[in-house]
C-alpha positions as CSV (number, residue, x, y, z in Angstrom):
1,M,-81.1,-96.5,-1.6
2,T,-77.7,-94.4,-1.4
3,D,-76.0,-97.4,0.4
4,V,-77.2,-100.1,-2.1
5,V,-75.9,-98.0,-5.1
6,R,-72.5,-97.7,-3.4
7,D,-72.5,-101.1,-2.6
8,F,-73.3,-102.3,-6.0
9,T,-70.6,-99.8,-7.5
10,R,-67.9,-101.4,-5.2
11,L,-68.9,-104.7,-6.2
12,Y,-68.9,-103.7,-9.9
13,H,-65.2,-102.4,-9.6
14,D,-64.3,-105.5,-7.5
15,L,-65.5,-107.8,-10.0
16,R,-63.8,-105.9,-12.9
17,D,-62.4,-109.0,-14.5
18,Q,-66.1,-109.7,-15.6
19,T,-67.3,-106.1,-15.7
20,L,-64.9,-103.5,-16.8
21,G,-62.6,-105.7,-18.2
22,R,-65.2,-107.5,-20.4
23,T,-67.1,-104.4,-21.7
24,R,-67.0,-104.0,-25.4
25,W,-68.0,-101.6,-28.3
26,L,-68.0,-103.0,-31.7
27,G,-65.7,-105.8,-30.6
28,R,-63.0,-103.4,-28.9
29,T,-62.5,-103.3,-25.2
30,V,-63.8,-100.1,-23.5
31,L,-63.0,-99.7,-19.8
32,K,-66.1,-98.0,-18.9
33,S,-69.4,-98.9,-17.3
34,P,-72.2,-99.3,-19.8
35,M,-74.2,-96.5,-17.9
36,D,-71.3,-94.1,-18.6
37,L,-71.0,-95.0,-22.0
38,M,-74.8,-94.3,-22.6
39,V,-74.2,-90.9,-21.0
40,L,-71.3,-90.2,-23.2
41,Q,-73.1,-90.9,-26.2
42,E,-76.2,-88.6,-25.2
43,I,-73.6,-85.6,-24.5
44,V,-72.1,-85.8,-27.9
45,A,-75.5,-86.4,-29.6
46,E,-77.0,-83.4,-27.8
47,T,-74.1,-81.0,-27.9
48,R,-72.3,-82.2,-31.3
49,P,-68.7,-81.3,-30.5
50,E,-66.4,-81.0,-33.6
51,L,-63.1,-81.8,-31.4
52,I,-63.2,-84.1,-28.7
53,I,-59.9,-83.8,-26.7
54,E,-59.3,-87.1,-24.6
55,S,-56.5,-87.4,-22.0
56,G,-55.7,-91.0,-21.2
57,V,-55.9,-93.3,-24.3
58,L,-54.7,-96.6,-22.8
59,A,-55.9,-99.3,-25.3
60,G,-57.9,-96.7,-27.2
61,G,-61.4,-98.3,-26.8
62,T,-62.9,-95.0,-25.7
63,T,-61.2,-93.1,-28.2
64,Y,-62.5,-95.5,-30.9
65,F,-66.1,-95.2,-29.3
66,L,-66.0,-91.4,-29.9
67,A,-64.9,-91.5,-33.3
68,T,-67.5,-93.9,-34.2
69,L,-70.4,-91.8,-32.6
70,M,-69.3,-89.1,-34.8
71,D,-69.8,-91.3,-37.7
72,L,-73.3,-92.2,-36.6
73,L,-74.1,-88.9,-35.8
74,E,-72.6,-87.5,-39.0
75,I,-70.7,-84.8,-37.0
76,D,-67.7,-83.7,-39.0
77,G,-65.3,-83.7,-36.5
78,R,-62.2,-85.5,-35.1
79,V,-61.0,-87.0,-31.6
80,V,-57.5,-86.4,-30.3
81,G,-56.2,-88.6,-27.7
82,I,-53.0,-87.8,-25.4
83,D,-51.1,-90.3,-23.5
84,I,-47.5,-90.5,-22.3
85,D,-47.2,-94.1,-23.7
86,L,-49.3,-94.9,-26.9
87,S,-47.7,-98.5,-27.3
88,G,-50.8,-100.1,-26.0
89,A,-53.4,-98.5,-28.1
90,G,-52.6,-100.5,-31.3
91,P,-55.6,-101.2,-33.6
92,H,-58.2,-99.9,-31.1
93,A,-57.3,-96.6,-31.7
94,Q,-57.2,-96.7,-35.6
95,H,-60.0,-94.7,-37.3
96,P,-59.7,-91.8,-39.7
97,R,-61.0,-89.4,-37.1
98,I,-58.5,-90.1,-34.7
99,E,-55.2,-88.3,-34.1
100,L,-53.0,-89.5,-31.2
101,I,-50.2,-87.5,-29.6
102,E,-47.7,-89.0,-27.3
103,G,-46.9,-86.9,-24.1
104,S,-48.2,-85.5,-21.2
105,S,-51.6,-83.7,-21.4
106,T,-50.3,-80.8,-19.2
107,D,-47.1,-80.3,-21.1
108,P,-47.4,-76.5,-22.3
109,E,-46.3,-77.3,-26.0
110,I,-49.1,-80.0,-26.3
111,V,-51.8,-77.6,-24.5
112,D,-50.7,-74.8,-27.0
113,R,-51.1,-77.3,-30.1
114,L,-54.4,-78.5,-28.9
115,A,-55.5,-74.7,-28.5
116,A,-54.5,-74.1,-32.1
117,M,-56.5,-77.2,-33.0
118,A,-59.5,-75.9,-31.2
119,G,-59.7,-72.7,-33.4
120,S,-63.4,-71.8,-33.6
121,A,-64.6,-75.4,-33.2
122,R,-67.1,-76.8,-30.7
123,V,-64.8,-78.5,-28.2
124,M,-65.5,-81.2,-25.6
125,V,-62.6,-82.4,-23.1
126,D,-62.5,-85.8,-21.3
127,L,-60.0,-86.2,-18.7
128,D,-58.9,-89.9,-17.9
129,S,-55.3,-90.1,-17.5
130,D,-53.2,-89.9,-14.3
131,H,-55.7,-89.9,-11.5
132,S,-53.5,-88.2,-8.8
133,A,-55.0,-85.0,-7.4
134,A,-52.1,-83.1,-8.4
135,H,-52.3,-84.2,-12.1
136,V,-56.0,-83.7,-12.5
137,A,-55.6,-80.2,-11.0
138,S,-53.1,-79.4,-13.4
139,E,-55.3,-80.8,-16.5
140,L,-58.3,-78.9,-15.4
141,R,-56.4,-75.6,-15.5
142,A,-54.6,-76.5,-18.8
143,L,-57.5,-77.9,-20.7
144,G,-60.7,-76.7,-19.0
145,P,-60.7,-73.2,-20.7
146,L,-60.7,-75.1,-24.2
147,V,-64.1,-76.3,-23.6
148,T,-66.7,-74.3,-25.6
149,P,-69.6,-72.8,-23.8
150,G,-72.6,-75.3,-23.8
151,C,-70.2,-78.3,-24.2
152,Y,-68.8,-80.7,-21.6
153,L,-65.8,-81.2,-19.6
154,I,-65.9,-84.6,-18.1
155,V,-63.6,-85.7,-15.3
156,E,-63.5,-89.5,-15.2
157,D,-63.1,-91.8,-12.2
158,T,-64.1,-89.6,-9.3
159,W,-64.9,-92.8,-7.4
160,V,-61.1,-93.5,-7.1
161,G,-60.2,-92.7,-3.5
162,R,-63.8,-92.3,-2.6
163,T,-66.1,-95.3,-3.5
164,V,-63.2,-97.5,-4.6
165,R,-59.4,-97.7,-3.8
166,P,-59.4,-95.3,-0.8
167,E,-55.5,-95.8,-0.7
168,E,-55.3,-93.8,-3.9
169,A,-56.9,-90.5,-2.3
170,P,-56.6,-87.8,-2.9
171,G,-57.8,-88.3,-6.6
172,P,-59.8,-86.7,-9.3
173,G,-62.6,-85.9,-7.0
174,E,-60.6,-83.9,-4.7
175,A,-59.1,-81.9,-7.5
176,L,-62.3,-80.8,-9.0
177,D,-63.8,-80.0,-5.8
178,A,-60.9,-77.5,-5.2
179,W,-61.1,-76.3,-8.8
180,L,-64.7,-75.5,-8.7
181,A,-64.5,-73.8,-5.3
182,E,-62.2,-71.1,-6.9
183,G,-65.3,-70.1,-9.3
184,Q,-65.4,-71.7,-12.6
185,P,-67.7,-71.2,-15.6
186,F,-68.9,-74.7,-15.2
187,D,-72.0,-76.3,-13.7
188,V,-72.1,-79.7,-12.5
189,D,-74.8,-81.7,-14.3
190,R,-76.0,-84.3,-11.8
191,W,-78.7,-85.6,-14.5
192,R,-76.0,-87.2,-15.9
193,E,-75.8,-89.6,-12.8
194,R,-79.3,-90.4,-12.9
195,M,-78.9,-94.1,-13.9
196,L,-77.2,-94.4,-10.8
197,L,-73.9,-96.6,-11.6
198,S,-71.3,-93.8,-12.7
199,H,-67.6,-94.0,-12.2
200,N,-67.8,-90.3,-12.6
201,A,-70.1,-88.7,-9.9
202,G,-69.9,-85.0,-9.9
203,G,-67.5,-85.2,-13.0
204,Y,-70.1,-84.2,-15.7
205,L,-69.7,-80.3,-16.2
206,R,-71.3,-78.3,-18.6
207,R,-69.6,-74.9,-19.4
208,S,-72.1,-72.0,-18.9
209,T,-73.3,-70.3,-22.0
210,G,-73.9,-67.0,-20.1
211,T,-77.4,-67.0,-21.6
212,G,-79.3,-69.0,-18.9
213,A,-80.2,-71.5,-21.8
214,P,-80.9,-75.0,-20.4
215,P,-79.2,-78.0,-21.4
216,G,-80.5,-79.7,-24.4
217,G,-81.8,-83.3,-24.9
218,P,-85.2,-84.4,-23.8
219,P,-87.1,-82.8,-20.8
220,R,-85.6,-83.7,-17.5
221,L,-87.4,-84.7,-14.3
222,E,-87.8,-82.0,-11.7
223,N,-87.1,-84.3,-9.0
224,Y,-84.8,-87.3,-9.3
225,F,-82.5,-89.7,-6.9
226,V,-78.9,-89.2,-7.1
227,P,-76.6,-90.9,-4.5
228,G,-75.6,-88.7,-1.7
229,L,-77.7,-85.8,-2.7
230,E,-81.1,-84.7,-1.4
231,R,-83.7,-84.4,-4.2
232,S,-83.9,-80.7,-4.2
233,E,-80.0,-80.4,-4.6
234,A,-80.3,-82.6,-7.4
235,A,-83.1,-80.6,-9.2
236,R,-80.9,-77.6,-8.7
237,G,-77.7,-79.3,-10.0
238,A,-79.2,-80.2,-13.2
């Protein structure tokens, strides 16, 4: 089963002109798999963040997706997107809830600005910019602490350098592994990979509440299949 999932994931990537490049949300291009978009809306619906920080805007499709989710869920919040070049965002990222910042997501001045925005709000962070291991490691250190207990830190495209584009290793997955090995107040939520096609294996992280409270949402299966993991490991990672 694991081989089947991995082969399909590679095929999905290789055919990106008809898959990734043709995925739309309300008519706007979103460069994510439909499965990861479904998971993203689950997380937003369950945790109701008031500030979502997104590093890596590109054309702005995901930024717009997140803003419209807040509309649908009647969350009084905003989405802040950071990118070193916002020239490609255009109308995709135009929405009253969206604020864009041009610059590096690890620039100390921008990080301080984001921390001030966070204040006492419920904060979620989505890392989807430069996928080199060095940059993702810097993002994790700078932006990880802004995530509110019970909310999520999402490290996108952990498949880069592993399942796809091996020439780009080390990538986000390696940076995440090293960061977690240091001991972080985050739990990898493997349940978010249960629909099998994900670009973010191991990259859905929930910040610990310190109370032992389980994640929200509908009841979870005790045993389920996640590629590359034994069932017992999957259940413990939930």
